[in-house]
N, C-alpha and C positions, 0 to 999 in steps of 0.2 A: 551396441554403443551409440548408434545413430539415434535410436529412440530416446536414450537418456539426454543426448545433446538437444534434440528437437523439442523435448519436453521442458528442458531447463531454460533455454533462451527466451521463449515467450513469457514464461513466468518471471524471469529476471526483469524483462522490460515492463511487465504489468505491475510488479511490486515497486519498481522505479526508485531504487535506493538513492541515486544522485538527486532526484527531485524531492524525495521525502526528507532527506537529511537536513537541508536548510530549514524546512518547516518544523522539524523536531527541535532544532536549535532555538527557533523562535519561541516555541511553546515552553521550553525548559530554560529559557534565558533567566539568569540570576539564581538558579537552583544550585545547590552544592553538588559535588561529584557523587556523593553517596546517594542523595535523593535522585539524581539523574540516573544512576546505575539501577536503583530500585525500579524506576519507571521503565527502563529498558527491559528488564526481565518480566515486568507485568505486561508490557505490550507484546513481547515475544510469546508469552504463555497464552495470552488472549488470542493472538493471531493463529497460534498452533492449534488451539482448541477449535476455533471456527473452521480452519482449513481441514482438520480431520473430520469434522461433522459434514462439511461439504463433499469431501472426497468419498466418504463411505455411505452417506445418506442423502447426498444432494439430489439425486434423481427422484428418490421417494418424496422428499420435501417438495420438489418442484411439481411432481404429479399431483400431490395432495392439494397444493395451492393453485393448481391449474395454470402454471406459467412455464415458459420454455426458456432455453438458453438465449434465443433471439430476443425475447422480452427483457431478459437481464442485460443483454448487450446494449439495447436501446436505453433502458433505464439507467444502467451504470454509466453509459456514455454521456447521457444528459447531466448526471451528477458530476462526473469528472469535468465536463465542459464548463459547468457553472463554477466549480472549484478553481479551475485553471484561469478562467476569465477574472474571477474575483481576486485571485492571487496576483494576476498581472496588473489589475487596476487599483485594488485596495489591499495591498500586501500586508499592511499593518493590522488588518482586522484579526489576523491569526495570533498576533502577539498577545500574550496573556501574562498578567502580573504574577510573579512568584508568590506562593503562599506557603506558610509553614504548616498549615493544617493537613494532617495525613489523609483525610477523606478527599480533599481537593486533589492532592497528588495522585491518589489511587484512581480517581475518576479520570484524570488526564492520561494515566497509563493505559487504562482500558479503552476509553473513548476521549479524544479521537486518535491517539497514537496507535493503539492496538487495532482498532476498527474506526474509521475506514482507511487510515493512512498506510498501515502495514498490510492489512488484509482487506482491501477494498473491492468494489464491484469488478474491476478489471482482473484482479487476481482470482476472485471467485469464479468468474467466467472461464478464465484460463485453466484453472484446476479441473473444472467440469469437462471442458473440451479435450484437455490432455488425457484425462482418465478414459474418455471414450475413444480417443485415437491411439493411445500408447499403452493403456492398462494401468493397474494400480502400482506396480513396483517402480517403473520409471517415473511416474508422477510423484510418488512418495519420496524417492531419492532427490528429485529436483526440488521438491517442496522443502525438505530438510536442509538441503544445500543453500537455498535462497534465504530461508529463515536464519540460518547461521551467518550468512553474509550481512543480512539486515542487522542482526544483533551486534556483530563486530563493528559494522559501520556506525551504529548508534553509540557504541561504547567509545570508539576512538575517533570517529569522524569529526565531532565538534571541535576537538583539540587541533586537528589538522586544518580545518577551515578557519579557525580563529587565528592560526599562525599566518594564513594567507591574507587575512584582513577582512574587515566587514564588507567592504565594497566588492571584493571577489565573491564572497558568500552570497551577496544580493544578486550579483550578475549570474551566478550559477542557478540561483532560484528562479530568476526570470526566464532564462533560456529553457530550463527544464519545464517550467509552466507552459511555455509556448509549445514544446513538444508534447506535453500532456494534453493540450487542447487538440493537437493534430491526432493523437491517439484516440481521443474521445470522439472526434468526428468520424474516424475510421470505424470505431465500434458501432456508432449509430448507423452508418452506411451499411456495414456488414449485417447488422441486425435487421434492418429494413429489407435488404435484399433477400435475407433468409426467410423472412415472413412472406415475401412475395413469391 
């Protein structure tokens, strides 16, 4: 049971549902509930497919490309740092006007909601490290559990945050972006130390 808990918690932090949810709300602002629900399942399916690829073929892919987990930590940390700083300073850049065109909605569901918001560099790195540390079964269970939580959060979270008010949602987004920046710095530090 310890392996399952220890593999679940880092992935929960890496997938960062409280931080991603306000961003998801901003990207889907003005969409109907039906369109938003469709995007949720597109994002979840995309994240699941990428996660399975990384879980079972990540090592082979990395060896073929000549990169290591530490390289991904530094690269992913830099991306997360830029995203968090941009969100803290220019939070409106993520706002996107709703569009009735199905192709636009589909593209939003796959990128950026599915990748990299749901399954980003931090989650990919965590899956690889967890698989090496705890094995396939605990990592798979923690992955399924976290994806289920993300899906439930995307489906019902916007309604809860809307009831709390727009100012509360913005405050939550800013605080989580600050923590995301700290996580990014920690990823970069760990990656550099691992390289050394």
